[in-house]
N, C-alpha and C positions, 0 to 999 in steps of 0.2 A: 772368661764366660765364653762358650762356643755358640756364637749367633749361628752359624750354619745348621748346627744339630738342632738349636731351638726352633728355626724357621722350619726344618723339615718335620719336626714332630708336629708343629702346628698345622702344616700342610696335611700330614697323614691323617691327624685329627678331623680335619674339614673334611678329606675325602672319606673317611669313615663315617662321619655323620651324613655326609650326602648319600651314601650308599644305604644307610639305615633309613633313610627318609624315601628312598625311592618307592617303596610301596605306598607311602602317604601320598607323594606326589602323582603317582599314577591313578590313586583313587579320586584325588582333587581333579584331574584332567578328565576322567570318565563323569565326575559330578558336573563339569562344565559343559560336556557333551551333553549329558542330559538335559542341563539347564537350557542349551541351545535349542534341543528338541522340543522342550516343554514350551519354551517361549513362542517358537512358531505355530505348534497347535494351538496355544491360548489365544494369539493374536487371531487365528482363523476361527475360533470358537467366538471371540468377541465381535469378529466381522459379521458372523451369523447373526449373533443376537442384536448387534446394532442394525443389521440390514433390516430387520423386521420393523423397525420405527422410522420414523421421519426425521433423523437427526441431520443436522448439517455434515458436510463433506469435512470441513475443517475440525469438528469435534470427533468425529470418526477417527480422523488421523491422531487427533489428541488421546483419545482413548486406547488406541494400539499401541502410541508410545508409552502411557502410563503402565498398561498390562506387561509390556515387553520389560520395561525399566524395574519395575516391581520383582519380576521373576529374576531377572539377572542380580538385584541385589541379595535375594534370598540365596541364589546358588553360589554366589562370590564368596557370601559369608560362610556357608558350609563347607566350602572347598578351603577356606582359609583355616578354620578350626580343625579340618582334617590334617593340613600339613602341619600346624602349630597345636597340638592338644591342648597346651596349657592356655591358649587364646579362649576367653570367656565371651559370650554375646554382650555381656556389659562393658568389658574392655575394649571390645571390637567398635561398640556404639561411641564409646568416649573417644577412642582414637580418630573414628569418623567425624565427630563434632569437631575436635582440634584441627583436624585436616581440612574439613569443610572451611573452616574460618580462614585459613592461611589461603587456601586455593580461592575462597571468594574475594580476596583482596586482590591477588594476583590476576584474576580473570574477570574483574568486576562487569567489564563491557559484555562478555559473553554471557555471564548469568542474568545481566539486566535485559540483554534481548530475550534470553530464554523465558524470563519471567513475563516480559511484554508479549512474547508470542503465545503463551498460555493465555493470557489474559485476552487477547485479541481474537483467538479462538473461540472463546466462551462468551463474547460478545454476540449479539443477536444481528447486529449490523455488520456491513462489510463482508460480503460473502464472495466467493470466488466467482468470478464472471463480472462483478461489479465495476464500473469506470470511476476512479477516484480522482481527486486532486489534493495534493499534499505537499507543502514546501517546493512549489514550482512543478511538480512532477505530476503529468497528468496520463493516465492510462487505465487499462484493463488488469485487475487482478487475476493472475494465471494460477497461482499457488501462494500457500501459506504453510512455511514451516515454523518450527519452534525458534529460530534464530533470524529468519529474515522472510521477507514478502517479494515475491516477483511480479513486477509491474511492467505490462506490454504497453509502451507508449502508443500514442494514436498515429506516429509514422513509423511504427514498426519495430524500434529498438526495445531490448529489454532492460530494465532497470531494477537491480536487485536492492531492496531498501532495507536497513536494518529495522527491527521490529519495534525498537525502543523510539526511532524517530516517529513512526507511524502513531505509537502510543502515547507519546508526550504532545504532540503537535495536532492541531486542528486538522480534520480529515473531511473534504466535502465529497459527498457520495452522489453522483449525480445521476444514477440510476437507481436509487432508493425506491423510487415510484416510477410507474410505467410513463407518467406524463409529467412534464415540468413546463414551467413558462419561458417563453423566450420574448425578446423585443428588438425594436429597429426606431430609429429615429426619422422621421420624415419632416422636410420643411418645404413651406409654400410661402409665396411672394406675399408682401405686406398688403396689397391691393386685393387680396383674396378674401372671400367671406369665409370666416372660420368654420361656422357652423355647416355651410355647404361642403366645405373641404372634409370636414370630420365625416360627414355622411358618406361622401364618395370614397373615403379610405376605409371606412366600415365595411361597405357593400363589397367592396373589392377584396379585402381580407377574408370576409364571411364566404365568399364564393371559391376560395382555395380548398381542395380536396385533401383530406389527411389530416386536418386539425380537430381540436376537441371541441365540438360546438357547444357541450353542456357547460363549460367553462367561460364561454363568451369572450368577446374581443373588447380590449380596452384602447381608448383614445383619449388622450391627454394632451392639451395643448401646454407645452411644457416652458418654453422660455422664448424670449425675444432675441434672435440670433443678429449678426452683423447684416445679413441680407435677407432674412426668412425668418417666419415663425415657425417654431419647430414644435412638432407633435411627436409624443411617444406612444408608438403603437404596441401593444402587448398581446399575446395569443399563448394557447396551450398546445404543444404537439408532443411527439416522443421525446424521452429523456436523453436517449443517447446522441453522443455529438452529430453523428451522421444525419440522423432524423431531424435535429436542429438546424443543421446547415441546408438540409433538403426543403424543410418547411421556410426558412428564411429565404431561400431564394425564389420559391413559389409566392411568397407573401410580397417580396421586392418587386417581381416582375408583375404581378396583379395590381399594385397600388401604381406602378409607374403607367401601366396601360389604363386603369382607370382615371388617373389624374389627367392624362394626355387627352383622353375622351371627353372629359369635362372641361378641356381647355384651361387647366389650372397649371400655373408655372411653377415648375421646381427650380428655383434661381440657383444659379453657380455661386459659392462662397466668394465674398467680398474680400481680396486679399491686398493689402496695402504694401508697396515696396519701398524700401528706404534705399537711396543711392547716395553713394559717398562721391563727393568731387575729386576728380583726379588731380594730383598735383605732380609736375613734372620732377623727376628725380633731382636734376640740379636745383631747382627752387628749393625742394624739402631740404637738399643739403645745406644750401646756403642758409635757411632759416633755423636749422639746428645750429650752425655755427654761431 
């Protein structure tokens, strides 16, 4: 058997088949180019239509992706049928189904993040610009894609979070409302009249600018501490972390000034220290022996 001649015949047959398929390949490439152009125009048209509505930015991005993906799937199917005339849409869908199962097992995490991204975009909560806290990550949502969410930490670092983590775990949205409640603990000495101290604290907090007066101020005697009776002071102010820090700074300063003016003592915490008796090294060595 002449192996070289057989190989030569096979190569020639493949070359002949490739040359014969060149027109179909060229048409398929033209179809792909047309698909690319149509996808771009379709996205622009979708943007124009969506722009007339009050749709959220993340849903707008999802709409663009779905439109582009649908057009590309149709274009690739037409190009495949042009190159392989014996390929029918039914057979193509069957092959895509089997391939999707195999790819799904191989890229499970990727598809999980993709589906989580779609569901996150469909949510009404957690929009771009919100400050969230999830699994120890606190920051501002800058971007939501189909695979990941970009969170800018309060200290400036950018954290790229997989969508599946945000979808599976509880997410605290700090800026869901314009105002939220803040609190601080204030201690007064045991010889203080608690009603008088609570009244002084209330007047001090209510004098601070920038708080939410309609929500009021809560003053609760909370517990007997080691050197003081502690009050829990709660008020409403801006929901962003900076607004909370600024309001807390003003409230603490006002309470301190009010208690000083009323001559109400804020005691130092009573700390007990335990001292161990020092034993000379020689003595400890002898006792060990």
